[in-house]
C-alpha positions as CSV (number, residue, x, y, z in Angstrom):
1,M,-0.9,57.0,60.9
2,N,-3.8,58.8,62.5
3,E,-6.7,59.7,60.3
4,R,-7.0,63.3,59.3
5,P,-9.9,65.3,60.9
6,H,-13.2,64.6,59.2
7,S,-16.9,63.8,59.7
8,I,-18.4,61.3,57.4
9,E,-21.8,61.9,59.2
10,A,-21.7,65.6,58.5
11,E,-20.9,65.0,54.8
12,Q,-23.7,62.5,54.5
13,A,-26.2,64.7,56.2
14,L,-25.3,67.7,54.0
15,L,-25.4,65.7,50.7
16,G,-28.8,64.3,51.8
17,S,-30.1,67.8,52.4
18,L,-29.2,68.8,48.8
19,M,-31.4,65.9,47.6
20,V,-34.5,66.8,49.6
21,N,-34.3,70.6,50.1
22,D,-34.5,72.8,47.0
23,D,-32.8,75.8,48.7
24,A,-30.0,73.9,50.5
25,Y,-27.6,74.1,47.5
26,D,-27.9,77.8,47.2
27,L,-27.2,78.2,50.9
28,V,-23.9,76.3,50.8
29,S,-22.6,76.7,47.2
30,P,-20.8,80.0,47.6
31,D,-18.3,78.6,50.1
32,L,-18.3,74.8,49.7
33,R,-16.1,73.0,47.1
34,P,-15.8,69.3,46.2
35,D,-12.2,69.1,47.7
36,H,-13.6,70.2,51.1
37,F,-15.1,66.7,51.4
38,Y,-12.9,64.0,53.0
39,E,-14.6,61.0,51.3
40,P,-13.7,60.8,47.6
41,L,-17.2,59.5,46.7
42,H,-18.8,62.4,48.5
43,Q,-16.5,64.8,46.5
44,R,-17.9,63.3,43.2
45,I,-21.5,63.4,44.4
46,F,-21.1,67.1,45.2
47,E,-19.4,67.7,41.8
48,V,-22.3,66.1,40.0
49,S,-24.7,68.2,42.2
50,Q,-22.9,71.3,41.0
51,V,-23.4,70.3,37.4
52,L,-27.1,69.6,38.0
53,A,-27.6,72.9,39.8
54,A,-25.9,74.8,36.9
55,R,-28.4,73.2,34.5
56,D,-31.3,74.3,36.8
57,K,-32.1,70.6,37.5
58,K,-33.2,69.1,40.8
59,I,-30.7,67.2,42.8
60,T,-32.2,63.8,43.7
61,P,-31.1,60.2,43.8
62,I,-32.8,59.8,40.5
63,T,-31.0,62.7,38.7
64,L,-27.7,61.7,40.3
65,K,-28.0,58.0,39.2
66,P,-26.8,58.3,35.5
67,S,-23.5,59.7,36.7
68,F,-22.8,56.8,39.0
69,E,-24.0,53.7,37.2
70,N,-20.4,52.4,36.7
71,D,-18.9,53.9,39.8
72,A,-17.1,51.1,41.8
73,A,-16.9,53.1,45.0
74,L,-20.7,53.7,45.0
75,S,-21.3,50.0,44.2
76,D,-19.1,49.1,47.2
77,V,-21.4,50.9,49.6
78,G,-24.6,49.7,48.2
79,G,-25.1,51.5,44.9
80,M,-28.3,53.4,44.5
81,S,-29.5,52.4,47.9
82,Y,-26.6,54.5,49.3
83,L,-27.9,57.6,47.6
84,A,-31.4,56.8,49.0
85,R,-29.9,56.5,52.5
86,L,-28.2,59.9,52.1
87,A,-31.6,61.4,51.4
88,T,-33.1,59.9,54.5
89,S,-30.3,61.2,56.7
90,A,-30.8,64.8,55.4
91,I,-30.7,67.7,57.7
92,A,-33.1,70.7,57.5
93,S,-31.9,73.3,55.0
94,V,-31.7,75.9,57.8
95,H,-28.8,73.9,59.2
96,A,-27.1,73.2,55.9
97,R,-24.9,76.3,56.2
98,D,-23.7,75.2,59.7
99,Y,-22.8,71.7,58.4
100,A,-21.0,73.2,55.4
101,K,-18.9,75.4,57.7
102,A,-18.0,72.3,59.8
103,I,-16.9,70.5,56.7
104,I,-14.9,73.4,55.5
105,D,-13.2,73.9,58.9
106,L,-12.2,70.2,59.0
107,A,-10.8,70.6,55.5
108,A,-8.7,73.6,56.7
109,R,-7.4,71.5,59.6
110,R,-6.3,68.8,57.2
111,E,-4.5,71.3,55.0
112,L,-2.8,72.7,58.1
113,I,-1.6,69.2,59.1
114,N,-0.4,68.6,55.5
115,L,1.5,71.9,55.6
116,G,3.0,71.1,59.0
117,T,4.1,67.7,57.8
118,E,5.7,69.2,54.7
119,M,7.5,71.9,56.7
120,R,8.7,69.3,59.2
121,G,10.2,67.3,56.3
122,R,11.9,70.4,54.9
123,G,13.4,71.2,58.3
124,E,14.6,67.6,58.9
125,H,16.3,67.3,55.5
126,M,17.6,70.8,55.1
127,P,21.4,71.0,54.8
128,V,23.0,72.6,57.9
129,E,24.7,75.3,55.8
130,Q,21.4,76.3,54.1
131,S,19.4,79.2,55.5
132,P,15.9,78.4,56.6
133,D,14.6,81.7,55.2
134,E,13.3,80.1,52.0
135,A,11.4,77.5,53.9
136,L,10.0,80.1,56.2
137,D,8.9,82.3,53.3
138,E,7.2,79.3,51.7
139,A,5.4,78.5,55.0
140,E,4.1,82.1,55.3
141,E,3.0,82.1,51.7
142,R,1.1,78.8,52.1
143,I,-0.5,80.0,55.3
144,F,-1.6,83.2,53.5
145,A,-3.1,81.1,50.7
146,L,-4.9,78.8,53.2
147,R,-6.3,81.8,55.1
148,S,-7.7,83.3,51.8
149,Q,-9.0,79.9,50.7
150,F,-10.8,79.0,53.9
151,R,-11.7,82.4,55.4
152,G,-15.4,83.0,55.7
153,K,-16.8,85.2,53.0
154,Q,-18.5,87.7,55.3
155,H,-18.7,90.3,52.6
156,Q,-19.9,88.1,49.9
157,G,-23.3,89.5,49.2
158,G,-26.8,90.2,50.3
159,T,-30.2,91.6,49.2
160,I,-30.5,95.2,48.2
161,G,-32.6,95.7,51.3
162,T,-29.7,94.5,53.5
163,Y,-27.3,96.9,51.9
164,A,-29.8,99.8,51.8
165,E,-30.2,99.4,55.5
166,R,-26.4,99.5,56.1
167,A,-26.1,102.6,53.8
168,V,-28.8,104.5,55.7
169,E,-27.3,103.5,59.0
170,A,-23.9,104.8,57.8
171,A,-25.5,108.0,56.6
172,R,-27.3,108.5,60.0
173,E,-24.0,107.9,61.8
174,A,-22.2,110.4,59.6
175,V,-24.9,113.0,60.4
176,H,-25.1,112.5,64.1
177,L,-21.4,112.1,64.7
178,E,-20.4,114.6,61.9
179,R,-18.0,112.0,60.7
180,I,-17.5,110.6,57.2
181,P,-17.0,106.8,57.1
182,G,-13.4,105.8,56.7
183,L,-10.0,107.0,57.8
184,A,-9.0,110.6,57.4
185,T,-5.5,111.2,56.0
186,G,-5.0,114.2,58.3
187,I,-4.3,116.4,55.3
188,G,-7.1,118.9,55.0
189,P,-7.5,119.3,51.2
190,L,-7.4,115.5,50.6
191,D,-9.9,114.9,53.4
192,E,-12.4,117.2,51.8
193,K,-12.4,114.8,48.8
194,L,-11.8,111.3,50.1
195,R,-11.5,108.8,52.9
196,L,-9.5,105.6,53.2
197,R,-12.2,103.0,53.2
198,N,-12.2,99.4,54.6
199,G,-11.4,96.8,52.0
200,H,-10.1,99.4,49.6
201,M,-6.7,99.3,47.7
202,I,-5.4,102.8,47.5
203,V,-2.5,103.5,45.0
204,V,-0.3,106.6,45.4
205,A,1.9,107.0,42.4
206,G,4.7,109.3,41.3
207,R,8.2,109.6,39.9
208,P,11.2,109.4,42.2
209,G,11.5,112.6,44.2
210,S,7.9,113.5,43.7
211,G,7.1,113.2,47.4
212,K,4.9,110.2,47.2
213,S,6.6,108.2,50.0
214,S,6.7,111.3,52.2
215,L,3.0,111.9,51.6
216,V,2.2,108.3,52.5
217,L,4.4,108.4,55.7
218,S,2.7,111.6,56.8
219,T,-0.7,109.9,56.3
220,A,0.4,106.9,58.3
221,L,1.6,109.1,61.1
222,N,-1.7,111.1,61.1
223,V,-3.7,107.9,61.2
224,A,-1.6,106.5,64.1
225,T,-1.9,109.8,66.0
226,G,-5.7,109.2,65.9
227,G,-5.1,106.0,67.8
228,H,-5.5,103.7,64.8
229,G,-2.9,100.9,64.3
230,V,-0.7,101.1,61.2
231,Y,1.5,98.4,59.7
232,F,4.0,100.1,57.4
233,A,6.0,97.7,55.1
234,S,8.9,99.8,53.8
235,L,10.6,97.7,51.1
236,E,13.1,100.3,50.2
237,M,13.7,102.9,53.0
238,P,15.4,101.8,56.2
239,G,13.5,102.2,59.5
240,E,15.9,104.8,60.9
241,E,15.4,106.9,57.8
242,L,11.6,106.7,58.2
243,A,11.9,107.5,61.9
244,T,14.1,110.5,61.1
245,R,11.6,111.9,58.7
246,A,8.8,111.4,61.3
247,I,10.9,113.1,64.0
248,S,11.5,116.0,61.7
249,A,7.8,116.4,61.1
250,V,6.9,116.3,64.8
251,A,9.8,118.5,65.9
252,S,9.0,121.1,63.3
253,Q,5.6,121.5,64.8
254,D,7.0,122.0,68.3
255,G,7.6,125.8,68.1
256,G,10.7,127.5,66.7
257,T,12.0,127.0,63.2
258,A,11.8,123.9,61.0
259,V,14.1,121.0,61.7
260,P,14.8,119.4,58.3
261,Y,15.5,115.7,58.4
262,F,18.8,116.0,56.6
263,R,20.1,118.2,59.4
264,I,19.0,115.6,61.9
265,E,20.9,112.9,59.9
266,R,24.1,115.0,59.8
267,G,23.9,116.1,63.5
268,Q,23.6,119.8,62.5
269,L,21.5,120.8,65.5
270,D,21.8,123.2,68.4
271,E,20.8,122.3,72.0
272,Q,17.3,123.6,71.7
273,E,16.7,121.5,68.5
274,L,18.1,118.4,70.3
275,D,15.5,118.9,73.0
276,R,12.8,119.2,70.4
277,I,13.8,116.0,68.6
278,N,13.9,114.2,71.9
279,R,10.4,115.3,72.7
280,A,9.4,114.2,69.2
281,R,10.9,110.8,69.9
282,S,8.8,110.4,73.0
283,T,5.7,111.4,71.1
284,L,6.3,108.9,68.4
285,A,7.1,106.1,70.9
286,E,3.4,106.3,71.9
287,L,2.0,105.8,68.4
288,P,0.6,102.4,67.3
289,I,2.7,102.1,64.1
290,F,5.0,99.2,63.1
291,F,7.7,99.5,60.5
292,D,8.5,96.3,58.7
293,T,11.8,97.0,56.8
294,R,12.5,93.5,55.4
295,R,13.4,93.5,51.8
296,A,11.8,91.8,48.8
297,L,8.8,90.5,50.7
298,R,5.9,88.7,49.1
299,I,2.4,90.1,49.9
300,G,1.7,86.9,51.8
301,Q,4.6,87.7,54.2
302,I,3.4,91.3,54.6
303,A,-0.1,89.9,55.4
304,A,1.4,87.5,58.0
305,G,3.3,90.3,59.7
306,A,0.3,92.5,59.7
307,R,-1.8,89.8,61.3
308,R,0.8,89.3,64.0
309,Y,0.8,93.1,64.8
310,A,-3.0,93.1,64.8
311,K,-2.9,90.5,67.5
312,Q,-0.5,92.6,69.6
313,L,-2.7,95.7,69.1
314,R,-5.9,93.8,70.2
315,K,-4.1,93.0,73.5
316,A,-3.9,96.7,74.1
317,D,-7.6,97.2,73.0
318,R,-6.6,98.7,69.7
319,E,-7.2,97.7,66.1
320,L,-5.1,97.5,63.0
321,S,-6.7,100.0,60.7
322,L,-4.2,100.6,57.9
323,I,-1.5,98.8,55.9
324,V,1.0,100.7,53.8
325,I,3.3,99.0,51.2
326,D,6.1,101.2,49.9
327,H,6.4,100.2,47.1
328,I,4.7,97.8,44.7
329,G,7.8,97.5,42.5
330,K,9.9,96.2,45.4
331,A,7.5,93.5,46.5
332,R,8.4,90.0,45.4
333,D,6.1,88.0,43.0
334,S,5.9,84.2,42.8
335,G,8.7,84.0,40.3
336,R,6.7,82.3,37.6
337,W,6.9,85.3,35.3
338,G,10.7,85.3,34.9
339,S,11.8,88.7,33.4
340,D,8.2,89.7,32.5
341,K,7.8,92.6,34.8
342,T,4.4,93.6,33.7
343,N,2.8,90.3,34.7
344,A,4.9,90.2,37.9
345,V,3.6,93.7,38.9
346,S,0.0,92.6,37.9
347,E,0.3,89.6,40.3
348,V,1.5,91.7,43.2
349,S,-1.3,94.2,42.5
350,S,-3.9,91.5,42.5
351,D,-2.5,90.1,45.8
352,I,-2.7,93.6,47.4
353,H,-6.3,93.9,46.2
354,A,-7.1,90.5,47.8
355,L,-5.2,91.5,51.0
356,A,-7.4,94.6,51.5
357,G,-10.6,92.6,51.0
358,D,-9.4,89.7,53.2
359,M,-8.5,91.9,56.1
360,N,-11.2,94.5,55.4
361,I,-9.0,97.5,56.1
362,P,-7.5,100.0,53.6
363,V,-4.2,99.2,52.1
364,I,-2.1,102.0,50.6
365,A,0.3,100.8,47.9
366,V,3.0,103.2,46.6
367,S,3.8,102.8,42.9
368,Q,6.4,104.2,40.6
369,L,5.4,105.8,37.3
370,N,6.9,104.9,33.9
371,R,9.9,106.8,32.6
372,A,7.6,108.0,29.8
373,V,6.8,111.0,32.0
374,E,10.3,112.3,31.7
375,A,10.1,112.4,27.9
376,R,7.1,114.8,27.9
377,D,7.2,118.5,28.1
378,D,4.3,118.4,30.6
379,K,5.6,116.2,33.4
380,R,2.2,115.9,35.2
381,P,1.5,112.2,35.4
382,V,-1.6,110.5,34.1
383,M,-3.1,107.1,35.0
384,S,-1.6,105.4,32.0
385,D,1.9,106.2,33.4
386,L,1.4,103.5,36.0
387,R,3.6,100.5,35.5
388,A,1.2,97.6,34.6
389,S,-1.4,100.3,34.5
390,G,-4.2,98.1,33.2
391,T,-4.1,95.7,36.2
392,I,-3.4,98.4,38.8
393,E,-6.2,100.6,37.5
394,E,-8.6,97.7,37.6
395,D,-7.6,96.5,41.1
396,A,-7.4,99.9,42.8
397,H,-10.4,101.6,44.3
398,L,-8.6,104.9,44.7
399,I,-5.6,106.2,42.6
400,L,-3.7,109.3,43.5
401,T,-0.9,110.7,41.3
402,V,1.7,113.0,42.8
403,F,3.5,115.9,41.1
404,R,5.9,118.3,42.7
405,P,6.9,121.1,40.2
406,A,9.9,122.2,42.3
407,Y,11.5,118.8,41.6
408,Y,11.8,119.5,37.9
409,L,12.6,123.2,38.3
410,E,15.6,122.4,40.5
411,R,17.0,120.5,37.5
412,E,16.5,123.4,35.1
413,K,18.5,126.0,37.0
414,P,20.0,128.4,34.4
415,D,23.6,129.6,34.5
416,L,24.1,132.6,36.8
417,K,25.6,134.5,33.9
418,D,22.1,134.7,32.3
419,V,20.8,137.2,34.9
420,N,17.2,137.5,33.5
421,K,16.7,133.7,33.1
422,H,18.1,133.1,36.6
423,A,15.8,135.8,38.1
424,D,12.8,134.2,36.4
425,W,13.8,130.8,37.6
426,E,14.2,132.1,41.2
427,T,10.7,133.5,41.1
428,A,9.3,130.3,39.8
429,M,11.1,128.3,42.5
430,R,9.7,130.5,45.2
431,Q,6.2,129.9,43.9
432,A,6.7,126.2,43.5
433,K,8.9,125.4,46.5
434,H,6.0,124.3,48.8
435,H,3.5,123.3,46.2
436,L,2.3,119.7,45.7
437,D,-0.3,118.6,43.1
438,V,-2.2,115.4,44.0
439,V,-4.6,114.3,41.3
440,I,-7.4,112.0,42.3
441,A,-7.2,110.0,39.1
442,K,-9.7,107.4,40.1
443,Q,-12.1,107.2,43.0
444,R,-15.0,104.7,43.2
445,G,-18.0,106.7,44.5
446,G,-16.2,110.0,44.9
447,P,-14.9,113.0,43.1
448,T,-11.8,113.1,40.9
449,G,-9.5,115.9,39.9
450,P,-6.5,117.9,41.2
451,V,-5.9,118.8,44.9
452,S,-3.4,121.5,45.8
453,I,-1.4,120.8,49.0
454,W,1.3,122.9,50.8
455,C,4.3,120.7,51.5
456,D,7.8,120.9,53.0
457,I,9.5,117.8,51.9
458,S,12.5,118.5,54.1
459,T,10.3,118.2,57.2
460,N,7.8,115.7,55.8
461,T,5.0,118.3,56.4
462,F,1.8,118.5,54.4
463,R,-1.2,120.7,55.0
464,G,-3.8,123.0,53.3
465,G,-2.8,125.9,51.1
466,S,-0.4,126.0,48.2
């Protein structure tokens, strides 16, 4: 069997550098782990080096010696003289990070080979009648885990001077270009208060029928209309239904009266409206937005799909700028929690948070609210109504709760025989019909509070005014 990719020389040179350069360990320790080393003895030497560094002790052959006095593997290669030889083969600390990266890259290649071997074995021994879906899901999950494990930590840290320089540069750009950093939602009242920032997890939460999915779809369409790529994982709504809502929104802005999506679905259209929805279809066909409508996906599978679409976009000189997941409750967890839904949702939330950071783009995650809202006289949601609210609140950078008064008023319609009550109800419905309350419940580095939006759920339209 061929040896797995490795470089004993690189491992020796790096370990030697730790023994002679005081700053070498600090340069490599954020990324390098013992299991990245191929040689087991080198793994143990690095483990002991970690312990010494944590105790603020120097890493030298002398300080390492007590941990290896009875180590057979070290004795086989010369005992203490081997540690001394490592020190003489040391590289300059300025090169330590490059050597660490080479060691990590080789470890990643070994893990990929291991995964490929395992998947080959699964494929060869899988019964003919068994669907390969489970094995493919496992492969995607493992690749996602490997990518997170070995991906460079570009955003890991820096001095305050480094970040201050970036902050001033961003402010200068915002002044000269008159543009706030981050993606605009395309919905005026929201854009006055927030932006969708790279690496941020954005939660949009509401009860069924509140308009949260429609609001998120409208945002995705607006972002794509600006030329930014969008990957929309719809774990509940079929692609045709999403497209119908999008067609309704575009066609309703194309002159004439509104074209509600339910009339499009039922074919209740005249010839002029047919022309308008056909023009809307052509407009939508040009947008860089991909609908993934597979059910019960894990976040790793969504990440893999998003990366594939990002590669397609790059070929057309475009970038993937937004991921949407509708919704958290429909995403599949690892299964380790059984019937414990709270921990399952917490796991999914943590994975979404990691996905946003890993891909360094905003990720919008739609979330259902607890039924506790329905038991209150005031149906306006609060952050504690989020399912697994503790974890989601901690993971999210931005949380929006959505409340549509007309949804509840429609269910309180009084009997026609009670003329006065019915008249009051009709007045309230007229006032509430196009009103949507979006509350910025949490925003790191930005304002919170209610935002009033004009909406027409039947045409998936959102704009300023209420």
